[in-house]
VEXTI-504909 format. One record per residue (C-alpha): residue in one letter; x, y, z; residue number from 1; chain. Coordinates in steps of 0.001 Angstrom, whole numbers, plus 500000, padded with zeros to 6 digits. Each point is the difference from the previous one (the first is absolute). Layout:
N
+------+--------+--------+--------+------+-------+
! resn !   east !  north !     up ! resi ! chain !
+------+--------+--------+--------+------+-------+
!    a !      X !      Y !      Z !  NUM !     A !
...
+------+--------+--------+--------+------+-------+
***
This chain:
290
+------+--------+--------+--------+------+-------+
! resn !   east !  north !     up ! resi ! chain !
+------+--------+--------+--------+------+-------+
!    m ! 132495 ! 826262 ! 287073 !    1 !     A !
!    a ! 499105 ! 501995 ! 496871 !    2 !     A !
!    n ! 501847 ! 503223 ! 499262 !    3 !     A !
!    g ! 498424 ! 503200 ! 498754 !    4 !     A !
!    i ! 498290 ! 503256 ! 500852 !    5 !     A !
!    l ! 496408 ! 500603 ! 501094 !    6 !     A !
!    n ! 498450 ! 503337 ! 499083 !    7 !     A !
!    i ! 498009 ! 500832 ! 503124 !    8 !     A !
!    l ! 497508 ! 502842 ! 500415 !    9 !     A !
!    k ! 500766 ! 501064 ! 503554 !   10 !     A !
!    p ! 496976 ! 501073 ! 502035 !   11 !     A !
!    a ! 499994 ! 503113 ! 502150 !   12 !     A !
!    n ! 500967 ! 499798 ! 503686 !   13 !     A !
!    m ! 502332 ! 497065 ! 499473 !   14 !     A !
!    t ! 503787 ! 500238 ! 500014 !   15 !     A !
!    s ! 502169 ! 498426 ! 497314 !   16 !     A !
!    h ! 501451 ! 497676 ! 502653 !   17 !     A !
!    q ! 496494 ! 498887 ! 500964 !   18 !     A !
!    v ! 499272 ! 499144 ! 496364 !   19 !     A !
!    v ! 503136 ! 497842 ! 499898 !   20 !     A !
!    a ! 499023 ! 498271 ! 503259 !   21 !     A !
!    y ! 496477 ! 499378 ! 498693 !   22 !     A !
!    i ! 501256 ! 498406 ! 496760 !   23 !     A !
!    r ! 502679 ! 497981 ! 501784 !   24 !     A !
!    k ! 497381 ! 498514 ! 502337 !   25 !     A !
!    k ! 497214 ! 499523 ! 497443 !   26 !     A !
!    l ! 502223 ! 498360 ! 497372 !   27 !     A !
!    k ! 502167 ! 498166 ! 502553 !   28 !     A !
!    l ! 503211 ! 501422 ! 498543 !   29 !     A !
!    n ! 503230 ! 501024 ! 501691 !   30 !     A !
!    k ! 501738 ! 502165 ! 497385 !   31 !     A !
!    v ! 497710 ! 502969 ! 499465 !   32 !     A !
!    g ! 501022 ! 503645 ! 499798 !   33 !     A !
!    h ! 498652 ! 503381 ! 498907 !   34 !     A !
!    t ! 501791 ! 502439 ! 497727 !   35 !     A !
!    g ! 499877 ! 503294 ! 501853 !   36 !     A !
!    t ! 497468 ! 501239 ! 502498 !   37 !     A !
!    l ! 496707 ! 501666 ! 499210 !   38 !     A !
!    d ! 498540 ! 502210 ! 502754 !   39 !     A !
!    p ! 497322 ! 498243 ! 502101 !   40 !     A !
!    m ! 497303 ! 502535 ! 499020 !   41 !     A !
!    a ! 500826 ! 499583 ! 496292 !   42 !     A !
!    t ! 498568 ! 497381 ! 497679 !   43 !     A !
!    g ! 501353 ! 498625 ! 496761 !   44 !     A !
!    i ! 502642 ! 497935 ! 498304 !   45 !     A !
!    l ! 502348 ! 498050 ! 502272 !   46 !     A !
!    p ! 502048 ! 497331 ! 498171 !   47 !     A !
!    i ! 500720 ! 497028 ! 502268 !   48 !     A !
!    c ! 502960 ! 497744 ! 499214 !   49 !     A !
!    i ! 499704 ! 496252 ! 500548 !   50 !     A !
!    g ! 502867 ! 497504 ! 500309 !   51 !     A !
!    k ! 503140 ! 500837 ! 498018 !   52 !     A !
!    a ! 498285 ! 503134 ! 498714 !   53 !     A !
!    t ! 500780 ! 501625 ! 503375 !   54 !     A !
!    r ! 503515 ! 500381 ! 498585 !   55 !     A !
!    v ! 498782 ! 502419 ! 497313 !   56 !     A !
!    s ! 498068 ! 502208 ! 502441 !   57 !     A !
!    e ! 502611 ! 502759 ! 499713 !   58 !     A !
!    y ! 499378 ! 500178 ! 496256 !   59 !     A !
!    v ! 496249 ! 500353 ! 500588 !   60 !     A !
!    t ! 500684 ! 502785 ! 502499 !   61 !     A !
!    d ! 501977 ! 501832 ! 497300 !   62 !     A !
!    l ! 497066 ! 500013 ! 497555 !   63 !     A !
!    t ! 498063 ! 503194 ! 499302 !   64 !     A !
!    k ! 496661 ! 500429 ! 501752 !   65 !     A !
!    s ! 496683 ! 501717 ! 499313 !   66 !     A !
!    y ! 497537 ! 501423 ! 502509 !   67 !     A !
!    r ! 496712 ! 501840 ! 500214 !   68 !     A !
!    a ! 499780 ! 502337 ! 502978 !   69 !     A !
!    e ! 497351 ! 502239 ! 501464 !   70 !     A !
!    i ! 501334 ! 503328 ! 501276 !   71 !     A !
!    t ! 498083 ! 501972 ! 502601 !   72 !     A !
!    f ! 500962 ! 503644 ! 499959 !   73 !     A !
!    g ! 499989 ! 502310 ! 503010 !   74 !     A !
!    l ! 501021 ! 497285 ! 502453 !   75 !     A !
!    v ! 503463 ! 498932 ! 501150 !   76 !     A !
!    s ! 501205 ! 497197 ! 502266 !   77 !     A !
!    d ! 503289 ! 498899 ! 501514 !   78 !     A !
!    t ! 499851 ! 496731 ! 498026 !   79 !     A !
!    g ! 498770 ! 501442 ! 496706 !   80 !     A !
!    d ! 496776 ! 497988 ! 500116 !   81 !     A !
!    l ! 496842 ! 499519 ! 502061 !   82 !     A !
!    d ! 501776 ! 497838 ! 502586 !   83 !     A !
!    g ! 501933 ! 502906 ! 501495 !   84 !     A !
!    n ! 499172 ! 503030 ! 502124 !   85 !     A !
!    i ! 497887 ! 502091 ! 497632 !   86 !     A !
!    k ! 499856 ! 503789 ! 499961 !   87 !     A !
!    v ! 497883 ! 502358 ! 497927 !   88 !     A !
!    l ! 502319 ! 502350 ! 498121 !   89 !     A !
!    v ! 497494 ! 501685 ! 497692 !   90 !     A !
!    q ! 496239 ! 500022 ! 500497 !   91 !     A !
!    n ! 498032 ! 499269 ! 496817 !   92 !     A !
!    p ! 502909 ! 500178 ! 497542 !   93 !     A !
!    e ! 499138 ! 500820 ! 496406 !   94 !     A !
!    i ! 502314 ! 498214 ! 497576 !   95 !     A !
!    a ! 499988 ! 501135 ! 496378 !   96 !     A !
!    e ! 500459 ! 497089 ! 497595 !   97 !     A !
!    e ! 502563 ! 501832 ! 497880 !   98 !     A !
!    d ! 502044 ! 500922 ! 503088 !   99 !     A !
!    l ! 500056 ! 496374 ! 501106 !  100 !     A !
!    k ! 500983 ! 498756 ! 496546 !  101 !     A !
!    q ! 502858 ! 502492 ! 499893 !  102 !     A !
!    v ! 501270 ! 498852 ! 503400 !  103 !     A !
!    l ! 499828 ! 496357 ! 498907 !  104 !     A !
!    k ! 502283 ! 500852 ! 497071 !  105 !     A !
!    e ! 502537 ! 501406 ! 502460 !  106 !     A !
!    f ! 500156 ! 496652 ! 501815 !  107 !     A !
!    t ! 500561 ! 497961 ! 496838 !  108 !     A !
!    g ! 503515 ! 498722 ! 499348 !  109 !     A !
!    t ! 502773 ! 499489 ! 502538 !  110 !     A !
!    i ! 499041 ! 501590 ! 503314 !  111 !     A !
!    t ! 501326 ! 500033 ! 503563 !  112 !     A !
!    q ! 497867 ! 498635 ! 502828 !  113 !     A !
!    i ! 500346 ! 499819 ! 503749 !  114 !     A !
!    p ! 498357 ! 496712 ! 501090 !  115 !     A !
!    p ! 497124 ! 500187 ! 502524 !  116 !     A !
!    k ! 500750 ! 499790 ! 503714 !  117 !     A !
!    a ! 497752 ! 496940 ! 500181 !  118 !     A !
!    s ! 501872 ! 497859 ! 497471 !  119 !     A !
!    a ! 502140 ! 496864 ! 500152 !  120 !     A !
!    i ! 503216 ! 501703 ! 498853 !  121 !     A !
!    k ! 502817 ! 499444 ! 502461 !  122 !     A !
!    v ! 502095 ! 502811 ! 501475 !  123 !     A !
!    n ! 502861 ! 498913 ! 502251 !  124 !     A !
!    g ! 498665 ! 496440 ! 499949 !  125 !     A !
!    k ! 496512 ! 500942 ! 501174 !  126 !     A !
!    k ! 496820 ! 500359 ! 497943 !  127 !     A !
!    l ! 498533 ! 503504 ! 499693 !  128 !     A !
!    y ! 496575 ! 498925 ! 501239 !  129 !     A !
!    e ! 501644 ! 498745 ! 503204 !  130 !     A !
!    y ! 501446 ! 503459 ! 500634 !  131 !     A !
!    h ! 496582 ! 501480 ! 499190 !  132 !     A !
!    r ! 498171 ! 497734 ! 502457 !  133 !     A !
!    e ! 502452 ! 500995 ! 502731 !  134 !     A !
!    g ! 499564 ! 503687 ! 499216 !  135 !     A !
!    l ! 503661 ! 500375 ! 499043 !  136 !     A !
!    e ! 501248 ! 502327 ! 497286 !  137 !     A !
!    v ! 502694 ! 498799 ! 497609 !  138 !     A !
!    e ! 501533 ! 501516 ! 496887 !  139 !     A !
!    i ! 498572 ! 498216 ! 496973 !  140 !     A !
!    p ! 502261 ! 499829 ! 496936 !  141 !     A !
!    s ! 498419 ! 501044 ! 496698 !  142 !     A !
!    r ! 499932 ! 497744 ! 496953 !  143 !     A !
!    e ! 499601 ! 500386 ! 496273 !  144 !     A !
!    v ! 497119 ! 498208 ! 498279 !  145 !     A !
!    t ! 498553 ! 500183 ! 496514 !  146 !     A !
!    i ! 496401 ! 500830 ! 499141 !  147 !     A !
!    y ! 499493 ! 498780 ! 496433 !  148 !     A !
!    s ! 496398 ! 501151 ! 499773 !  149 !     A !
!    l ! 497743 ! 502045 ! 502307 !  150 !     A !
!    k ! 496488 ! 500852 ! 498837 !  151 !     A !
!    l ! 496702 ! 501208 ! 501375 !  152 !     A !
!    v ! 497287 ! 497330 ! 499670 !  153 !     A !
!    e ! 497330 ! 501855 ! 498077 !  154 !     A !
!    d ! 497410 ! 497226 ! 500410 !  155 !     A !
!    f ! 499708 ! 501208 ! 503608 !  156 !     A !
!    p ! 499226 ! 503736 ! 499903 !  157 !     A !
!    l ! 502166 ! 502189 ! 502216 !  158 !     A !
!    t ! 497959 ! 501237 ! 502964 !  159 !     A !
!    s ! 500707 ! 502873 ! 502363 !  160 !     A !
!    n ! 502290 ! 497849 ! 502130 !  161 !     A !
!    k ! 500629 ! 496646 ! 498274 !  162 !     A !
!    g ! 501659 ! 498763 ! 496844 !  163 !     A !
!    y ! 501297 ! 496719 ! 498563 !  164 !     A !
!    i ! 503386 ! 499544 ! 498344 !  165 !     A !
!    d ! 501608 ! 497143 ! 498080 !  166 !     A !
!    i ! 503720 ! 499479 ! 500587 !  167 !     A !
!    h ! 502562 ! 497868 ! 498168 !  168 !     A !
!    c ! 503268 ! 500080 ! 501903 !  169 !     A !
!    s ! 503275 ! 498367 ! 500960 !  170 !     A !
!    k ! 500547 ! 497821 ! 503030 !  171 !     A !
!    g ! 500339 ! 501831 ! 503299 !  172 !     A !
!    t ! 497430 ! 502697 ! 499167 !  173 !     A !
!    y ! 497814 ! 501007 ! 502928 !  174 !     A !
!    i ! 496544 ! 501005 ! 498782 !  175 !     A !
!    r ! 499143 ! 501466 ! 503430 !  176 !     A !
!    t ! 502952 ! 502343 ! 499649 !  177 !     A !
!    l ! 499067 ! 500843 ! 496426 !  178 !     A !
!    c ! 496479 ! 500994 ! 501098 !  179 !     A !
!    q ! 501401 ! 502097 ! 502848 !  180 !     A !
!    d ! 502438 ! 501776 ! 497692 !  181 !     A !
!    i ! 497271 ! 500719 ! 497434 !  182 !     A !
!    g ! 497847 ! 501538 ! 502732 !  183 !     A !
!    e ! 502902 ! 502085 ! 501248 !  184 !     A !
!    k ! 500664 ! 501276 ! 496478 !  185 !     A !
!    l ! 496344 ! 500991 ! 499642 !  186 !     A !
!    g ! 500089 ! 501761 ! 503368 !  187 !     A !
!    t ! 497089 ! 498020 ! 501409 !  188 !     A !
!    g ! 501758 ! 497020 ! 501533 !  189 !     A !
!    a ! 498842 ! 496484 ! 499134 !  190 !     A !
!    l ! 500079 ! 496383 ! 501096 !  191 !     A !
!    m ! 499447 ! 496654 ! 498333 !  192 !     A !
!    s ! 496523 ! 498769 ! 500875 !  193 !     A !
!    y ! 499879 ! 496871 ! 497819 !  194 !     A !
!    l ! 502529 ! 497907 ! 498077 !  195 !     A !
!    i ! 499872 ! 497020 ! 497677 !  196 !     A !
!    r ! 503048 ! 498571 ! 498260 !  197 !     A !
!    t ! 498854 ! 499155 ! 496497 !  198 !     A !
!    s ! 503125 ! 498307 ! 498642 !  199 !     A !
!    v ! 503475 ! 498696 ! 500797 !  200 !     A !
!    g ! 501858 ! 499313 ! 496769 !  201 !     A !
!    p ! 497940 ! 497373 ! 498111 !  202 !     A !
!    f ! 497592 ! 499442 ! 502910 !  203 !     A !
!    n ! 496782 ! 502012 ! 499871 !  204 !     A !
!    l ! 496401 ! 500077 ! 501187 !  205 !     A !
!    k ! 498742 ! 497945 ! 497056 !  206 !     A !
!    n ! 502041 ! 496926 ! 500992 !  207 !     A !
!    a ! 499886 ! 500483 ! 503789 !  208 !     A !
!    l ! 498455 ! 497605 ! 502505 !  209 !     A !
!    f ! 498071 ! 500543 ! 503197 !  210 !     A !
!    l ! 501342 ! 498004 ! 502927 !  211 !     A !
!    h ! 496817 ! 497953 ! 500289 !  212 !     A !
!    q ! 500395 ! 498789 ! 496395 !  213 !     A !
!    i ! 503229 ! 498115 ! 500736 !  214 !     A !
!    t ! 499960 ! 496463 ! 501355 !  215 !     A !
!    e ! 502534 ! 497243 ! 500524 !  216 !     A !
!    e ! 498397 ! 498169 ! 497061 !  217 !     A !
!    n ! 499912 ! 502812 ! 497426 !  218 !     A !
!    y ! 502898 ! 502394 ! 500688 !  219 !     A !
!    l ! 502362 ! 498290 ! 497528 !  220 !     A !
!    k ! 497952 ! 501171 ! 497026 !  221 !     A !
!    y ! 500310 ! 503604 ! 501151 !  222 !     A !
!    l ! 503786 ! 500012 ! 500351 !  223 !     A !
!    h ! 501888 ! 502306 ! 497654 !  224 !     A !
!    p ! 503436 ! 498670 ! 498915 !  225 !     A !
!    m ! 502789 ! 501544 ! 502042 !  226 !     A !
!    d ! 501825 ! 501141 ! 496857 !  227 !     A !
!    s ! 496960 ! 502117 ! 499040 !  228 !     A !
!    v ! 501484 ! 502798 ! 502113 !  229 !     A !
!    l ! 503418 ! 499751 ! 498337 !  230 !     A !
!    t ! 499122 ! 500960 ! 496436 !  231 !     A !
!    h ! 502160 ! 503130 ! 500336 !  232 !     A !
!    l ! 503041 ! 497673 ! 500138 !  233 !     A !
!    d ! 501432 ! 498640 ! 496761 !  234 !     A !
!    k ! 499240 ! 496334 ! 499359 !  235 !     A !
!    v ! 502769 ! 497456 ! 499363 !  236 !     A !
!    i ! 499363 ! 496396 ! 498923 !  237 !     A !
!    l ! 502847 ! 497589 ! 500711 !  238 !     A !
!    p ! 500735 ! 496530 ! 498626 !  239 !     A !
!    k ! 499526 ! 497114 ! 502392 !  240 !     A !
!    y ! 503622 ! 499640 ! 501104 !  241 !     A !
!    m ! 500313 ! 503717 ! 500840 !  242 !     A !
!    a ! 496631 ! 500110 ! 501739 !  243 !     A !
!    k ! 501097 ! 497099 ! 502190 !  244 !     A !
!    k ! 503079 ! 501946 ! 501092 !  245 !     A !
!    i ! 497878 ! 503023 ! 500904 !  246 !     A !
!    v ! 497639 ! 497827 ! 502052 !  247 !     A !
!    n ! 503049 ! 498633 ! 501833 !  248 !     A !
!    g ! 501159 ! 503520 ! 500809 !  249 !     A !
!    l ! 502784 ! 500191 ! 497403 !  250 !     A !
!    s ! 500678 ! 502920 ! 497659 !  251 !     A !
!    v ! 499963 ! 499546 ! 496233 !  252 !     A !
!    n ! 501235 ! 502032 ! 497037 !  253 !     A !
!    n ! 497557 ! 502643 ! 498807 !  254 !     A !
!    t ! 499490 ! 499100 ! 496355 !  255 !     A !
!    s ! 496828 ! 502064 ! 499631 !  256 !     A !
!    n ! 501548 ! 503345 ! 498999 !  257 !     A !
!    l ! 497865 ! 501658 ! 502692 !  258 !     A !
!    y ! 501711 ! 502546 ! 502205 !  259 !     A !
!    s ! 497373 ! 500844 ! 502643 !  260 !     A !
!    s ! 501160 ! 499464 ! 503576 !  261 !     A !
!    e ! 497307 ! 497422 ! 500814 !  262 !     A !
!    v ! 498183 ! 497472 ! 497832 !  263 !     A !
!    r ! 497312 ! 497367 ! 500479 !  264 !     A !
!    v ! 501192 ! 496579 ! 498912 !  265 !     A !
!    y ! 498059 ! 497067 ! 498507 !  266 !     A !
!    d ! 500949 ! 496503 ! 498907 !  267 !     A !
!    e ! 499437 ! 498831 ! 496443 !  268 !     A !
!    d ! 496498 ! 498787 ! 500976 !  269 !     A !
!    n ! 499180 ! 503590 ! 501002 !  270 !     A !
!    n ! 499899 ! 499220 ! 503722 !  271 !     A !
!    f ! 500937 ! 503011 ! 502122 !  272 !     A !
!    i ! 503016 ! 498952 ! 502071 !  273 !     A !
!    a ! 501862 ! 503062 ! 501297 !  274 !     A !
!    i ! 500785 ! 503674 ! 500168 !  275 !     A !
!    c ! 503650 ! 500522 ! 499126 !  276 !     A !
!    k ! 502436 ! 502855 ! 500348 !  277 !     A !
!    n ! 501759 ! 500829 ! 496749 !  278 !     A !
!    l ! 503611 ! 500616 ! 501043 !  279 !     A !
!    d ! 503147 ! 500077 ! 497898 !  280 !     A !
!    g ! 498502 ! 497890 ! 497229 !  281 !     A !
!    m ! 498688 ! 497403 ! 502449 !  282 !     A !
!    l ! 496489 ! 499200 ! 501216 !  283 !     A !
!    k ! 500251 ! 499606 ! 503768 !  284 !     A !
!    p ! 497005 ! 498471 ! 501851 !  285 !     A !
!    h ! 498346 ! 502551 ! 502294 !  286 !     A !
!    k ! 496752 ! 498187 ! 500794 !  287 !     A !
!    v ! 499402 ! 496407 ! 498896 !  288 !     A !
!    f ! 496406 ! 498691 ! 499834 !  289 !     A !
!    n ! 500334 ! 496483 ! 498611 !  290 !     A !
+------+--------+--------+--------+------+-------+
***
């Protein structure tokens, strides 16, 4: 089995798990995994790990993400989007562009969010959407996320009740919640009426694939190397005898003069072989791929 990452453009009304099941069946592969869920109603970038690349999925999840969202003002829902119970809060809201831009500035940087009731976060071992389906209330812990960039999309003129925003953010950011909070700040209420994820780290719309484009015969040429998502880790190249020890699960002396806590390790032929912990002057294998 080949190892690598497919950059999939997830269609709407399909869960991330369904995308994995589809690829597993179509390509006749066992080791397939996604890298963090994307809401069923949302479209966009969903990296899919194949083979040994499933072991770097946590690093893909940690990558920054970009989205384009449509906000509908004047409406609110218990899920933060069109799938919930919708209520009209303000009839015919009039949103001034300058007011919206000012509010967007206030949500840039490190902010605190309370995840939506209909999300997969677990509280007391149970997912929030399970509580929501059962009509049960539960205290939802807040979380800090980072919004690196938040801008009004000026190619789509702001109407009386709709606007588009581009977001570049850290992992764990809920765009539904962001839209709700923006609407609350404006005093009109708001919900997310459309969402597309435009990038996850190096994966973007330009190099994404529709599901129908992938076949058992051609998928190998679309695989991104699994170390393509590890470029934030320092690179260490080891001589053959040290690389062999790493592959066998043994620690070796760190002769690289690098002090970061984790490094990606290659043999002298530049083959990616492991992620190592850098501890007490030793490189200790954390994940071995050779």
